[in-house]
C-alpha positions as CSV (number, residue, x, y, z in Angstrom):
1,M,8.7,-99.5,38.9
2,T,7.7,-95.8,38.8
3,R,4.6,-95.0,40.9
4,E,2.0,-93.0,39.0
5,P,0.7,-89.9,40.9
6,T,-2.9,-90.1,42.1
7,Y,-3.3,-86.8,43.9
8,Q,-5.1,-84.7,41.3
9,A,-4.2,-81.3,42.8
10,A,-0.5,-82.2,42.4
11,R,-0.8,-81.9,38.6
12,T,-2.7,-78.7,38.8
13,A,0.0,-77.1,41.0
14,A,3.0,-78.6,39.3
15,T,2.7,-76.6,36.1
16,A,2.5,-73.3,37.8
17,I,5.3,-74.1,40.2
18,A,7.6,-75.3,37.4
19,A,6.9,-72.0,35.6
20,H,7.8,-70.1,38.8
21,F,11.2,-71.8,39.0
22,A,11.9,-71.4,35.3
23,Q,11.2,-67.6,35.6
24,H,13.2,-67.0,38.7
25,H,16.2,-69.0,37.5
26,A,16.2,-67.1,34.2
27,E,16.1,-63.8,36.1
28,A,18.8,-64.8,38.5
29,R,21.1,-65.9,35.6
30,R,20.5,-62.5,33.9
31,R,21.7,-60.8,37.2
32,G,24.8,-62.9,37.1
33,E,23.9,-65.1,40.1
34,R,25.9,-68.3,40.4
35,D,25.6,-71.6,42.3
36,L,21.9,-71.9,41.6
37,A,20.0,-75.1,42.3
38,H,18.6,-77.1,39.4
39,A,15.0,-76.2,38.6
40,P,12.7,-79.2,38.7
41,D,10.4,-79.9,35.8
42,A,6.6,-80.3,36.2
43,A,6.6,-84.1,36.2
44,T,9.2,-84.2,39.0
45,I,7.3,-81.7,41.1
46,E,4.1,-83.6,40.6
47,T,5.8,-86.8,41.8
48,I,7.3,-85.2,44.9
49,I,4.0,-83.5,45.8
50,D,2.0,-86.7,45.3
51,A,4.3,-88.8,47.5
52,A,4.4,-86.2,50.3
53,F,0.7,-85.7,50.3
54,W,-0.2,-89.4,50.8
55,A,2.6,-89.8,53.4
56,S,1.2,-86.9,55.4
57,F,-1.9,-89.1,56.3
58,R,0.1,-92.1,57.4
59,P,0.8,-92.0,61.2
60,E,3.9,-93.8,62.5
61,E,3.7,-94.8,66.1
62,G,0.7,-92.6,66.6
63,R,2.3,-89.4,65.1
64,F,1.7,-87.9,61.7
65,P,4.9,-87.2,59.8
66,K,6.3,-83.8,59.3
67,I,8.6,-84.0,56.3
68,S,10.8,-81.5,54.5
69,L,12.0,-82.5,51.0
70,S,14.6,-80.7,48.8
71,F,15.2,-81.3,45.2
72,L,19.0,-81.3,44.7
73,S,21.8,-83.7,43.8
74,P,24.2,-84.9,46.5
75,E,26.9,-82.8,44.7
76,E,24.9,-79.6,45.4
77,A,24.7,-80.2,49.1
78,R,27.5,-79.4,51.6
79,Q,28.5,-82.4,53.8
80,P,25.3,-84.4,53.2
81,L,24.3,-87.6,54.9
82,M,24.3,-90.0,52.0
83,L,22.6,-93.4,51.9
84,E,24.7,-96.2,50.4
85,H,21.6,-97.3,48.3
86,P,19.1,-94.6,47.2
87,L,15.5,-95.3,48.2
88,P,12.4,-94.9,46.1
89,L,10.3,-91.9,46.7
90,T,7.1,-93.4,48.1
91,P,4.7,-92.6,50.9
92,A,5.8,-95.6,52.8
93,T,9.5,-94.6,52.6
94,L,8.8,-91.0,53.6
95,T,6.7,-92.2,56.6
96,K,9.6,-94.3,57.9
97,L,12.2,-91.5,57.4
98,A,10.1,-88.6,58.7
99,P,11.3,-88.7,62.3
100,A,14.9,-88.0,61.1
101,V,14.0,-84.7,59.5
102,E,11.4,-83.3,61.9
103,R,13.7,-80.6,63.2
104,P,13.9,-77.3,61.4
105,G,16.6,-77.0,58.7
106,I,16.9,-80.7,57.9
107,H,15.7,-81.9,54.5
108,L,15.5,-85.3,52.8
109,G,17.5,-85.0,49.5
110,V,15.5,-85.9,46.4
111,W,16.9,-86.3,42.9
112,R,15.8,-87.7,39.6
113,D,17.8,-90.0,37.5
114,E,16.9,-91.4,34.1
115,S,14.3,-93.8,35.5
116,E,12.7,-92.4,38.7
117,V,12.8,-89.9,41.5
118,H,14.6,-91.2,44.6
119,I,15.8,-90.2,48.0
120,W,19.6,-90.2,48.3
121,G,20.0,-88.9,51.9
122,A,19.6,-85.8,54.0
123,T,21.1,-82.3,54.0
124,R,21.0,-79.0,55.9
125,S,22.3,-77.1,52.8
126,V,20.1,-76.0,50.0
127,P,21.4,-74.0,47.0
128,S,19.9,-70.6,46.0
129,L,16.4,-71.0,44.5
130,G,16.4,-74.6,45.7
131,F,13.0,-76.4,45.6
132,V,11.7,-77.3,49.1
133,L,8.4,-79.0,50.1
134,E,7.2,-79.0,53.7
135,D,4.5,-81.3,55.0
136,V,2.9,-79.0,57.7
137,E,0.1,-81.3,58.7
138,P,-2.0,-84.0,57.2
139,G,-3.1,-82.8,53.8
140,L,-1.3,-79.4,54.0
141,L,1.8,-78.9,51.9
142,V,3.9,-75.8,51.3
143,I,6.2,-75.4,48.3
144,K,9.1,-72.9,48.8
145,H,12.4,-71.8,47.4
146,R,15.5,-70.8,49.2
147,R,16.3,-67.1,48.9
148,I,19.3,-66.1,46.9
149,D,21.4,-65.0,49.9
150,G,20.1,-67.8,52.0
151,F,19.1,-65.6,54.9
152,G,15.6,-65.5,56.5
153,K,12.5,-67.4,55.8
154,F,12.3,-69.4,52.5
155,A,10.0,-67.8,49.9
156,N,6.6,-69.6,49.6
157,I,5.4,-70.4,46.1
158,A,2.2,-72.5,46.7
159,V,0.1,-74.0,49.4
160,L,-1.9,-77.2,48.8
161,K,-4.6,-78.2,51.3
162,G,-6.7,-81.2,50.1
163,E,-7.9,-80.4,46.6
164,Q,-7.4,-76.6,47.2
165,V,-4.4,-75.1,45.5
166,K,-3.2,-71.6,46.4
167,I,-0.5,-70.1,44.2
168,V,1.2,-67.1,45.8
169,D,0.5,-63.8,44.0
170,E,4.1,-62.4,43.7
171,Q,3.1,-59.8,41.2
172,G,0.5,-58.1,43.4
173,A,-2.2,-58.8,40.9
174,S,-4.7,-59.6,43.6
175,L,-4.4,-55.9,44.8
176,P,-6.5,-53.1,43.4
177,D,-4.6,-50.8,41.0
178,C,-3.5,-48.3,43.6
179,P,0.2,-47.4,43.5
180,D,0.4,-45.9,47.0
181,L,-1.2,-49.0,48.5
182,I,1.0,-51.4,46.6
183,E,4.1,-49.4,47.7
184,S,3.1,-49.6,51.3
185,L,2.6,-53.4,51.0
186,S,5.7,-53.9,48.8
187,S,7.5,-56.0,51.4
188,F,4.8,-58.6,51.0
189,T,4.1,-58.3,47.3
190,A,7.2,-57.2,45.3
191,P,9.1,-60.2,43.9
192,A,12.4,-58.4,44.5
193,T,11.9,-58.6,48.2
194,W,11.7,-62.4,48.2
195,D,15.5,-62.5,47.9
196,D,16.2,-59.5,50.1
197,S,18.0,-60.5,53.3
198,V,16.7,-57.4,55.1
199,N,13.0,-57.9,54.3
200,V,12.4,-57.3,57.9
201,L,8.6,-57.1,57.8
202,V,8.3,-60.6,56.4
203,Q,10.7,-61.9,59.0
204,L,8.8,-60.1,61.8
205,A,5.5,-61.5,60.4
206,A,6.8,-65.0,60.3
207,S,8.1,-64.8,63.8
208,M,4.9,-63.3,65.1
209,R,2.9,-66.1,63.5
210,A,5.3,-68.7,64.9
211,H,4.9,-67.9,68.6
212,G,1.2,-68.8,68.3
213,H,-0.2,-66.3,70.8
214,G,-1.6,-63.9,68.3
215,G,-0.5,-60.3,68.3
216,T,-0.5,-56.9,66.7
217,L,2.4,-54.8,65.4
218,L,1.9,-51.2,64.6
219,I,4.4,-49.5,62.3
220,V,4.4,-45.7,62.6
221,P,6.5,-43.0,61.0
222,A,9.6,-42.1,62.9
223,G,9.7,-38.8,64.6
224,I,5.9,-38.3,64.5
225,E,3.8,-38.6,67.7
226,K,0.3,-38.6,66.1
227,W,-0.1,-42.3,66.7
228,R,-0.5,-41.6,70.4
229,E,-4.0,-40.1,69.7
230,S,-5.1,-43.7,68.9
231,I,-4.0,-45.5,72.1
232,V,-5.2,-45.5,75.7
233,H,-3.1,-43.6,78.2
234,P,-1.2,-44.1,80.3
235,V,1.0,-46.6,78.5
236,T,2.1,-49.3,80.9
237,Y,4.9,-50.7,78.8
238,S,6.4,-47.6,77.2
239,V,10.0,-48.1,76.1
240,S,12.5,-45.3,76.9
241,P,14.8,-44.8,75.3
242,P,13.4,-46.6,72.2
243,F,14.9,-50.1,71.7
244,S,17.0,-49.7,68.6
245,K,19.0,-52.9,68.3
246,L,17.4,-53.9,65.0
247,A,17.5,-50.4,63.7
248,N,21.2,-50.1,64.3
249,L,21.9,-53.5,62.8
250,L,20.1,-52.6,59.6
251,Q,22.3,-49.5,59.2
252,E,25.4,-51.6,59.2
253,T,27.1,-53.0,56.1
254,P,28.7,-56.3,57.3
255,S,31.9,-57.6,55.7
256,D,31.8,-61.1,54.2
257,V,33.6,-62.5,57.3
258,A,31.1,-60.9,59.7
259,E,27.9,-61.5,57.6
260,A,26.9,-64.8,59.3
261,E,27.2,-63.2,62.8
262,W,25.3,-60.1,61.5
263,Q,22.5,-62.4,60.2
264,L,22.2,-64.1,63.6
265,S,22.0,-60.8,65.3
266,V,19.3,-59.6,63.0
267,R,17.3,-62.8,63.5
268,S,17.7,-62.4,67.3
269,A,16.6,-58.8,67.3
270,T,13.7,-59.6,65.0
271,E,12.5,-62.4,67.3
272,A,12.8,-60.2,70.3
273,I,10.4,-57.6,68.8
274,A,8.0,-60.3,67.6
275,G,8.0,-61.8,71.1
276,L,6.7,-58.5,72.5
277,T,3.6,-58.9,70.3
278,A,2.6,-61.9,72.4
279,V,1.8,-59.5,75.3
280,D,-1.8,-58.5,75.4
281,G,-2.2,-55.3,73.4
282,A,-0.2,-53.9,70.4
283,T,3.5,-53.4,70.0
284,V,4.5,-50.0,68.4
285,V,7.7,-49.6,66.3
286,T,8.8,-46.9,64.0
287,N,9.4,-47.5,60.3
288,Q,13.1,-47.5,61.2
289,Y,12.3,-50.5,63.5
290,E,12.8,-48.8,66.9
291,V,10.5,-50.1,69.6
292,L,8.4,-47.4,71.3
293,A,6.0,-49.4,73.4
294,F,4.2,-52.7,73.7
295,G,1.0,-54.0,75.3
296,V,-0.8,-50.8,74.3
297,K,-4.6,-50.6,73.9
298,I,-5.9,-49.1,70.7
299,R,-8.8,-46.7,70.8
300,R,-10.7,-44.6,68.3
301,A,-9.1,-41.1,68.0
302,A,-11.0,-38.2,69.4
303,G,-13.5,-36.9,66.8
304,S,-12.9,-39.8,64.4
305,E,-15.7,-42.0,62.9
306,P,-15.8,-45.8,63.3
307,A,-14.1,-47.8,60.5
308,E,-17.2,-49.5,59.2
309,Q,-15.8,-51.4,56.2
310,V,-12.5,-52.7,54.9
311,M,-11.4,-54.0,51.5
312,L,-10.3,-57.6,51.9
313,T,-7.8,-59.4,49.6
314,E,-5.6,-62.4,49.8
315,A,-2.1,-62.9,48.4
316,I,-3.0,-65.6,46.0
317,V,-3.5,-65.7,42.2
318,G,-7.1,-65.2,41.1
319,N,-8.3,-63.6,44.4
320,Q,-11.0,-60.9,44.0
321,A,-11.2,-58.0,46.4
322,Q,-14.3,-57.8,48.7
323,V,-15.6,-55.0,50.8
324,V,-16.8,-56.3,54.2
325,P,-17.4,-55.0,57.7
326,P,-14.3,-55.4,59.9
327,V,-16.2,-57.8,62.2
328,Q,-16.7,-60.2,59.3
329,H,-12.9,-60.6,58.9
330,G,-11.8,-61.2,62.5
331,G,-12.1,-60.5,66.1
332,T,-11.0,-57.7,68.5
333,R,-7.5,-57.5,67.1
334,H,-8.7,-57.0,63.5
335,L,-11.3,-54.4,64.6
336,S,-8.8,-52.4,66.5
337,A,-6.2,-52.6,63.8
338,A,-8.7,-51.4,61.2
339,Q,-9.7,-48.5,63.4
340,F,-6.0,-47.6,64.0
341,I,-5.3,-47.5,60.3
342,F,-8.5,-45.6,59.6
343,D,-7.2,-42.9,62.0
344,Q,-3.5,-43.2,61.3
345,R,-3.3,-43.4,57.5
346,D,0.4,-43.3,57.2
347,A,0.9,-46.3,59.5
348,L,0.8,-50.1,58.9
349,A,-0.7,-52.8,61.1
350,L,0.3,-56.5,61.2
351,V,-2.1,-58.8,62.9
352,A,-1.5,-62.4,63.7
353,S,-4.4,-64.6,64.8
354,Q,-4.0,-67.6,67.1
355,D,-5.5,-69.8,64.4
356,G,-2.6,-68.9,62.0
357,R,-4.3,-66.2,59.9
358,F,-2.1,-63.2,59.3
359,T,-3.4,-59.8,57.9
360,V,-1.6,-56.6,57.0
361,F,-3.7,-53.5,57.3
362,A,-2.9,-50.4,55.2
363,W,-4.8,-47.3,54.0
364,S,-5.9,-47.3,50.4
365,P,-6.0,-43.7,49.2
366,C,-7.6,-44.8,45.9
367,E,-10.6,-46.6,47.6
368,Q,-10.6,-44.2,50.6
369,M,-10.9,-47.1,53.0
370,V,-8.8,-49.5,55.1
371,H,-7.3,-52.4,53.1
372,A,-6.9,-55.8,54.8
373,H,-4.4,-58.0,52.9
374,R,-4.2,-61.7,54.1
375,V,-0.7,-63.0,53.7
376,D,-0.9,-66.4,55.5
377,V,0.3,-68.2,52.4
378,L,3.6,-66.3,52.5
379,L,4.3,-67.3,56.1
380,L,3.6,-71.0,56.5
């Protein structure tokens, strides 16, 4: 017997998520993309979300489950682990199977036949634009899709926490109508970057958030030394010559044979840079991704005024911009990042908090103030 969903937010989110998949599949087909995953309909999405939500509250042997589900048929997966008899998609079943898919990259395979949604096994392979749901913690679910090229972090679509539903704003509609600002934040807002294997800023941000120590990454124009006016001297951890492994990799055009190795190298170099941000102070890289220094202390530039307010937005549909004092948004890292961008208006600052918040600071020439754009929902 098919179980009727009882988690009300699942229905609210399902319609928007189904529309996302329909749109992205249509665009991918127009571009000539092949081997795309099947797009789930709203009813299937609602069923999957409902089962995962209630399962997330059911501890097994004292531990809450961490589950990853992918909607695909066994034929779409490469070398899947298949059950002889498919299992019903219920909270009880998910709770029992959760320990088998706790490690990153393993998903329970879910499919819908004529009568119900069921679990057919497990897989590490998800086709392009494949639907993935991750149970992060009790009551917190993230809906994602696999990028077209399969490299890097999956693209987030929606975050559900209790009755709160946050749909990712992939059109940048939550940002003020300021072309220069939107261009500076394009890595986090432009839909085209979601399927870009070299969307390095998103990969760096995800890795910074993952290490859990908090940190700041300052991105400054290559070949310009003005940023040094906004840091305390001497710099204890200055890098000479600049660490350019990631910059060099991004200039390469790998062959099909070498692409997997190149992706691993890019991931390794990205994680190395993100790891530096765990050191107290800020890490400084050029916009070509050469590391110049880490552990630097930010100060107000000589003759500059304090940054007394910032425009705050979040990368979710329906968000309204607010103008607030920097202290209202965060602690020391956020204050210093806001001041750095106030003084260095051609730079970008990425700030990870220990509590998981992540903010990108950029200068808004239209509003003539620092813009703080929260992007947590993209990085979960």
